C-alpha positions as CSV (number, residue, x, y, z in Angstrom):
1,X,124.5,122.9,42.8
2,X,128.0,124.4,42.9
3,X,129.7,125.5,46.2
4,X,131.5,128.8,46.0
5,X,133.9,128.3,48.8
6,X,137.5,129.6,48.4
7,X,139.0,126.0,49.1
8,X,137.7,124.8,45.7
9,X,139.2,127.6,43.7
10,X,142.5,127.4,45.5
11,X,142.8,123.7,45.0
12,X,142.2,124.0,41.2
13,X,145.0,126.6,41.0
14,X,147.6,124.3,42.4
15,X,149.0,122.6,39.3
16,X,152.2,121.1,40.7
17,X,153.5,120.7,44.2
18,X,157.2,120.2,43.2
19,X,159.6,123.0,43.8
20,X,162.4,121.9,41.6
21,X,163.1,123.3,38.1
22,X,163.3,119.9,36.5
23,X,160.8,117.1,36.8
24,X,161.7,113.7,38.1
25,X,163.0,111.4,35.4
26,X,162.5,108.1,37.2
27,X,161.9,105.3,34.7
28,X,159.5,102.6,35.8
29,X,160.2,99.0,34.9
30,X,157.5,97.4,32.7
31,X,155.5,94.8,34.7
32,X,154.8,91.5,32.9
33,X,151.4,89.9,33.7
34,X,151.3,86.5,35.3
35,X,153.1,84.6,38.0
36,X,156.2,86.0,39.6
37,X,159.1,83.8,40.4
38,X,160.6,84.4,43.8
39,X,164.3,84.4,44.4
40,X,164.0,82.3,47.5
41,X,166.4,79.3,47.2
42,X,163.9,76.9,48.7
43,X,160.9,77.9,46.6
44,X,161.2,75.1,44.1
45,X,161.8,72.5,46.8
46,X,158.8,73.6,48.7
47,X,156.7,73.5,45.5
48,X,157.7,69.9,44.7
49,X,157.2,68.8,48.4
50,X,153.6,70.1,48.3
51,X,153.0,68.1,45.1
52,X,154.2,65.0,46.9
53,X,152.0,65.8,49.9
54,X,148.9,66.2,47.7
55,X,149.6,63.0,45.8
56,X,150.1,61.0,49.0
57,X,146.9,62.4,50.5
58,X,145.0,61.5,47.3
59,X,146.1,57.9,48.0
60,X,144.7,58.0,51.6
61,X,148.0,58.5,53.3
62,X,148.8,60.7,56.3
63,X,151.8,63.1,55.7
64,X,154.0,64.6,58.4
65,X,156.1,67.4,57.0
66,X,159.4,68.6,58.3
67,X,158.8,72.1,59.5
68,X,162.2,73.5,58.8
69,X,164.5,73.3,55.8
70,X,167.1,71.4,57.7
71,X,167.4,67.6,58.1
72,X,167.7,64.7,55.7
73,X,163.9,64.0,55.7
74,X,161.4,66.2,54.0
75,X,158.4,64.3,55.3
76,X,157.1,61.0,56.7
77,X,154.3,59.2,54.9
78,X,152.0,56.9,56.8
79,X,149.7,54.5,55.0
80,X,148.0,51.3,56.1
81,X,150.0,51.1,59.3
82,X,153.4,51.5,57.7
83,X,155.6,54.6,57.5
84,X,158.4,55.7,55.2
85,X,160.7,58.7,55.5
86,X,161.2,60.5,52.2
87,X,163.4,63.2,50.6
88,X,161.8,65.0,47.7
89,X,163.8,66.0,44.6
90,X,163.1,67.4,41.2
91,X,163.5,64.6,38.6
92,X,166.2,66.6,36.9
93,X,168.6,66.1,39.8
94,X,170.7,63.1,40.6
95,X,171.0,63.5,44.3
96,X,170.9,60.7,46.7
97,X,169.0,60.4,50.0
98,X,170.5,59.9,53.4
99,X,170.6,56.5,55.2
100,X,167.1,55.2,56.0
101,X,165.4,57.8,53.8
102,X,163.7,57.0,50.5
103,X,164.1,59.3,47.5
104,X,160.9,60.6,45.7
105,X,161.2,62.4,42.4
106,X,158.8,64.9,40.9
107,X,158.9,65.3,37.2
108,X,159.5,69.0,36.5
109,X,157.2,69.2,33.5
110,X,154.3,66.8,34.2
111,X,154.6,66.9,38.0
112,X,154.3,63.1,38.1
113,X,155.5,61.5,41.3
114,X,157.7,58.4,41.4
115,X,160.3,56.7,43.5
116,X,163.8,58.0,42.9
117,X,165.5,54.7,43.4
118,X,162.8,52.0,43.1
119,X,165.2,49.1,43.8
120,X,165.7,50.4,47.3
121,X,162.0,50.6,48.1
122,X,160.4,47.7,50.1
123,X,157.8,45.7,48.3
124,X,154.9,47.0,50.4
125,X,155.6,50.6,49.1
126,X,156.7,49.8,45.4
127,X,153.2,50.5,43.9
128,X,152.3,53.4,46.1
129,X,152.7,56.1,43.4
130,X,151.2,53.9,40.6
């Protein structure tokens, strides 16, 4: 059944709604499939911190994360009645942690977690990432 109302015939007659003589020449950038990298400077740091949180939780620890980007401590890990303040870094960096804060490195390729300076870790935490 076809409706013979003037609206249908008028709408088909409208080919273009632009009034300019030349069409728009805007070029669209090609979109690559897959993950998009954000330009946020703290993106990689947040990513590695979450890896450390997951690995610590796998080992039965409680993790208390620093809510902001400021401060010398990224998180506090609590396991078996002991606590340790840690600063997370990518393993490609040679940064040092502040006083009283232990350094944790995350390998950028394999995402393995290890102590950044194992000699400074007390004996009760040495094997935590093993």
